[in-house]
N, C-alpha and C positions, 0 to 999 in steps of 0.2 A: 493394218500397217503394210507398206509396199514391201515386196519382195526383193528390191534393189536397194542397194547401199545409198546412202545420203550424206551430203556434206552442206556447208554454208554456201550461199550464193556470192557473198562478199565479207571482208573484214568489217568487224565493229568492237568497239572499246567501251569499258565502263571504268570508273576510277572511284576510289574511296579508301576508307581505313579498314585494316585487317582485324579480326577479333582478337586473337592471341597475343600478337606482337604489337598491335596498336600502330603499324607503319602505314604510311601513305603508299597506295599501290595502284597501278593502271593495268587492267587486264584486257587483252584483245584476243578475240577469237578469230581464227583464220580458216579458209578453206583447206582441205587436205585431199589427196588423191585416194582412189579406191584401195582399201586394204591398209591404209594408214593407222586407222584406229584413232584413239584420243591420247594426245601427248602434251606434256607441259614443256615450256621453253623458258629458262630463266635468262631473260635478256640482260639482267643486272650483272651477270657473272662473266668472266673472261672466257671466250669462245662459245658463250651462249649455249650451254649444255641442254640437252632434251632428255626428259624422263618419260618413259613410257607408263601410262596409266593402267597398270596391270598388278594384280593381287601379289605376284612374287616380289614386287618392289615396295610392299607395305612395310614400314619399319615401327611406327608407334601408333597407338590407337586411344591415347587418353584425351577424352573430350572431343576428339577429332581424329581424322585419318591423315597420316603423314606418309608420303611416299619418297623413297630415296634411291640414288644410285651413286655409290661411293660417298663422298662427302657432300653432294648436292642433293638438297632437300625441298620439297613443297609441302607445306602444312596445310590442313584443312581443305582437302580437295573434294569433300564429298557433295557440296552444294552445287558447285559448278557441274561436277560430273552427273550429279542426279538430274540437272536441267537437261543436259545434252541427251542423255539416256532416255529421260522421260517423254522428251520432244522427238525423239527418234532420229538423232544426229549420230551417225556412225563414225564420221571421220572429221577430226578437228585438231588444229594445232592451237594451244592455249598458251599465249606468250604474256609473261609477267615481268614488271621490274622490281619485283620484291619476292620474298619466299612464301607468301600466303595471299590467297584472293581476297578481294574486297568483301566484307561480311554484309554490306548493304543494310537491310531492315532484319536480318536473321532468317529470312526465307531463301527460296529459290526463284521467287517472282523477278527479282531484277535480271537474273540470268535468262530467264524465259523471255523477258522483254528484249534482252540483248540479242537472243537468237531470233526473234521474229523481226527485229531490226535488220539483221544480217540476211534473213531469208534462208530457206532450205530448199536444196535441189537435189533431184535423183542423179545417181551415177551409173554408167553402163557396167555394173558388176552386181552379182548376186549377193544378197545378204545371207551370211551364214547364222542361223539361229541355233541356240542350244535348247533342245527338247529334253527335259528332265526325264530320265528312263526309270530311275528307282527313287525310293524314299530316302532322304537324309535326315537324321535327327541329331542335334547337338544340345549338350547341356553345359553351361559353364559353372565355375566357381562361385560366380556372383549372382547365380540364380537365373540367368537368361536361358530360355528355351527356344530353339529354332528348328523348325520342320519345313521341308519342301517336299511336296508331293507331285506327281505328274499331273498336267493340266493342258488344256488345248490353248489356253490364253495365259498372259502374265498377270497374277493376282497376289495381293498381299492382304492378309488378315492380321492385325496388329493389336496386342493388349499391352497398353502402358501403365506400369505400376510405380508409383512414387514411393518414397520413404513412408513406412507405417501405413501403407496402402493409401496414402493421400492422392487424390486426383486420378484414380484409376479410370482408364478410358479405353474404349475398344473402338476400331474403326476397320471395315473390310472393303476392298474395292478391286476392280480390274485396273490395270495400268495401261492406259492409251494416251497418246498427245493430248487429246481433247479433255479427258478426264484429268490427267496430271496438271494441265495447265490451270483448270479451274477449282480442282478440289484438293490437291497436294502442295503445288508449288508455293501458294500464299502462307502455308503454315510456318510460323516462326520457331526459332530455336528457343529453349527454356533452360532455366537453371533454378535450383533449390537454393535458398538463401544460406542455409548451413553449409553449403558446398563453395560458396563464394570465396571466403577467405582461404580455405585449403588451395584453391585454384590459384588465387593471387600470390599465395606464398611460394607456389611453384613456377611463378613467372608467366602464368597463363592469363587470358581474358584482359589483357591491358587496354584493349580497345572495346570493352564491353560497356553497354549502357542501356538504359531502357529505350534507346533508339533502335536497338538491334537484338534485343532479347526480351523474354517474358520472365519476370523473377517471381518464384513462388515463396511466400513466407508464411508458414503456419497454414492456415486454411484460406490465406488471402493470395490474390494475383495482382502483380503490380506491373503495368506496361503502359506505353505511351498512348495506346488506344485500347478499346474494348477487344475482347477475344474475337478473332475471326471466325473461328468455328467452335461449336460446343465441344469437339474432340480434337482441338487443335494440337495437342501434345502428341496424341496418337497418330494424327496425320504428319506431323513433323518427323516422328520416328519412322514413317513409312518413307517420306522424302530420304532420309539417311540411308535406309535399306536399299532404295534405288540406286543411290549414289555409290555406296560401297559395293553392291554387286555388279555396277558397270565395270568394276575392276576385272571381271572374268573376259571381258572383251566382245561379248555377244549378247544380243537379246535373249532373254530367257522365256521359255514356255514352261511354266510351273506355278504351282500355288504355294506361297510362303506363309506359314503360320508362326507368328513371333510372339512371344511373351516376354516383356520387360527386355527389349533388344537394346544393343549398344554397339558402338563401332568394334569392339573386340569380337563379340558374338557374330556380327555382320561379316566381318572379314574372315572369321573362322569358317563361316559357311561358304564364302566366296572361294576359300582354298578347297574345301570338299567338293564344291562344285567344278572347279578347275580339274581336279584329279579325276572325277567321273566323266568330264568331257574328253580328257586325254585317253582314258580306257576306252571310251566309245569310238574315239577316232581310230584307235589303234585296231579295232575290230572291223573296220570298214576297209574292203580291199581297195587298192589304188585304182583310181579311175583312168580310163583311156584319155588322154589328153589330145586335143587336136592340133594340127600344124598352123602356123601363121600368127600374126599378131605379137603378142609377147610371149608366145611359146615357142621354145627353140628345142629342136631334137639335136643329136649329136652331131650332124653334119653342119647345122647351123652354129652350133657352139664352136666347132673347130674353124669356122669363118672369123670367129672373134679372137679366140685363144690360140696361142702359137703351140700349146702343148700337144704332145701326141703319146700314144702308147709307149711305155706303161706309165707315163705320168699325167695323163689326163684324168683328173678327178671329178669331172661333171659329165654325167651322161645325158642330163635334160634340164633345161630351165622351164619351170612350170608357172612362175609369176615373175614379171619384171615390170616395175613402175619407176618413177623418177627417184624414189628413195628407198626402194626395197627390191631384193632379188631372192627367189626361192628356187633351189636347184636340187637335183637328185643324183646320188650315187648308189648303184646297186652293188653290193659288196659280195663278191663270189669267191668261192674256194680256189679258184683258179687264178686269183690275183697273184702277181709274181712275188709280192713281198711275204706272202704267207710261207714260201719256201724257206725263208731264213729267220722270219720273226716268231719265235716260240714255236718251233716245229712240235706238233703233238698237242699244242695248246693255241691255235691260231688266234691272234688279236690284231686288229688293224692298228698300225702305229699311230700315235697321237699326233705326230708332226705331219702325217699325211691328212689327217682330218683338219689340221691348221692350214694345210696347203689347198684343200678342197674349199674352205672358207676364203682363202686369199683368191682363188680362181673365180669363184661366184662373185666376190667383190670386184674383180677386173671387169667381169660382165656387166655390173652395175655401173662401174665408172665409164665403160665405153657407151653407155646410154647418154653420157653428157658430153663426150668429146668424139671427134671424128677417129675412127678406127684405123683408117688407111695408113700404112707405114708406121704403125705405133706398136709398142708392146707394153704390157704392164709389169712393173717391178714391184716386188713385195719388200717393204721398207723396214716395218717394225712390227712387234706384237707384245701387247700388255695385257694384264689381268687374265692370262691364260690358265684354263682350268680343265682338267680332264676328269670326268665324273664317273663314267660307267664304260666298260669294254665293249668295243664294236667287233662282232664276229661274223663268219661267213653266213650268208642267208639274210643279214640285216639290210634294210633300205635306209640309207643315210639321207635325210632331209637337211639341206644346208640353207640356212636363212641368213642373209646379210643385210644390214640396215645401215643406211647413210647417217652418220652423225655430223660430219662437217667436210666442206669441199672447198678448197682454194686453188684456183686455176687447174692444173693437171695433177694435184695431190688431194687424196681422200682419205679421211679417217672414218671408220666403219665399225660397227659391232656385229660380230657374227656368232652363230652357235649351230651345232650339229644335233639332230634329234633322232631318236629311234623309238618308233612306237609311242610318239607324242612326249618322250621324256628327253631331257637335254643330256647328251653324253659328253659335249665339250663346248667351250665357249671362248672368245677372245675379242679384245679390241685390237684393230689393225690398222696400219698406215701403209698405204702403197701409191704409187704414182705411174704416169704414163710418160714414157720417153720414146725418142725416135729409134727405130729398130736399125 
């Protein structure tokens, strides 16, 4: 797999019925800039909200994986994420006019065909991979066993065990785009007959049929066509694992050994890997960033922002794209606010963390408008949370992501991190006016 990030060459769409809600839906995959990751856009809702496909946003995992931010949800994300991850697409905007993707034939093959229709192109940015550095083992109350060990490639070995041991299957493979397309993507979802009524009683699988699922009844298998693989159930479980682990946001180098996996166990493993990734990132010393391009040193920042000492809260911008800005603030004991904010127990005021997010957001907004003779005004803040104290010696990473822009007014989501852990976050609105 290439060391460069990839996206789609053009947009492409697919339509059909969703599995659990039974609604008609059109899904369109769009190209996205480097560092964007994979995100879902609910075109059917007001303001067309966007949800990041990250494990932090996982809300429910019953028979499928649902992500949500606030009241906005996207159900059954695993198949489309599996296809994007398996085919090596790092950055994509997945737009839908309902809350669940089309189920197709119950496999990821329709999404692989959609991706091939759109085409895949490399981008001028390095791909950040997650190399598993230590073994992780999980066991769930339902009897699922999930282990991942270090490996030079991405491999999955899966044992699928049905009720009373029926249709126990094993399959093991490396995951590459070519292998995924041929050996994993065509494997269809399946359900045991005794589970159908309880699922229907819960309002699920309203769109389920033999057109998009394999039904196991006793020792018999019911489907529209013969089994595609001898180990089709185990292969579909691998398909789900690839999709659920795509929620960590990086390609994985590691070997997963799964016994009786499910979406709950898969996302538990994704959370454990995200924590390992955060610990690993915290141990890596900051790199020296070059000047030029989308890297702004403090002198460049002061050409964009009107703030000056002691109220300039951005020391450097290390990433700047059309919809994302990452900035750095080095917190020193010499900061003037430490003289009066809890003397003897210095803590950076939360309102100044919020101000740092707003300043990084202004840098991002100036990416869209002409900065000459303009000034950014902070207009409002919602969903503000302060999670951990920031103290002298900390390096504050300030991440701001564009949510919505109308003329010179922008709504953005911001968060501050120290050692890979979120210390504060907020949704903000600010605008550009004449100075």
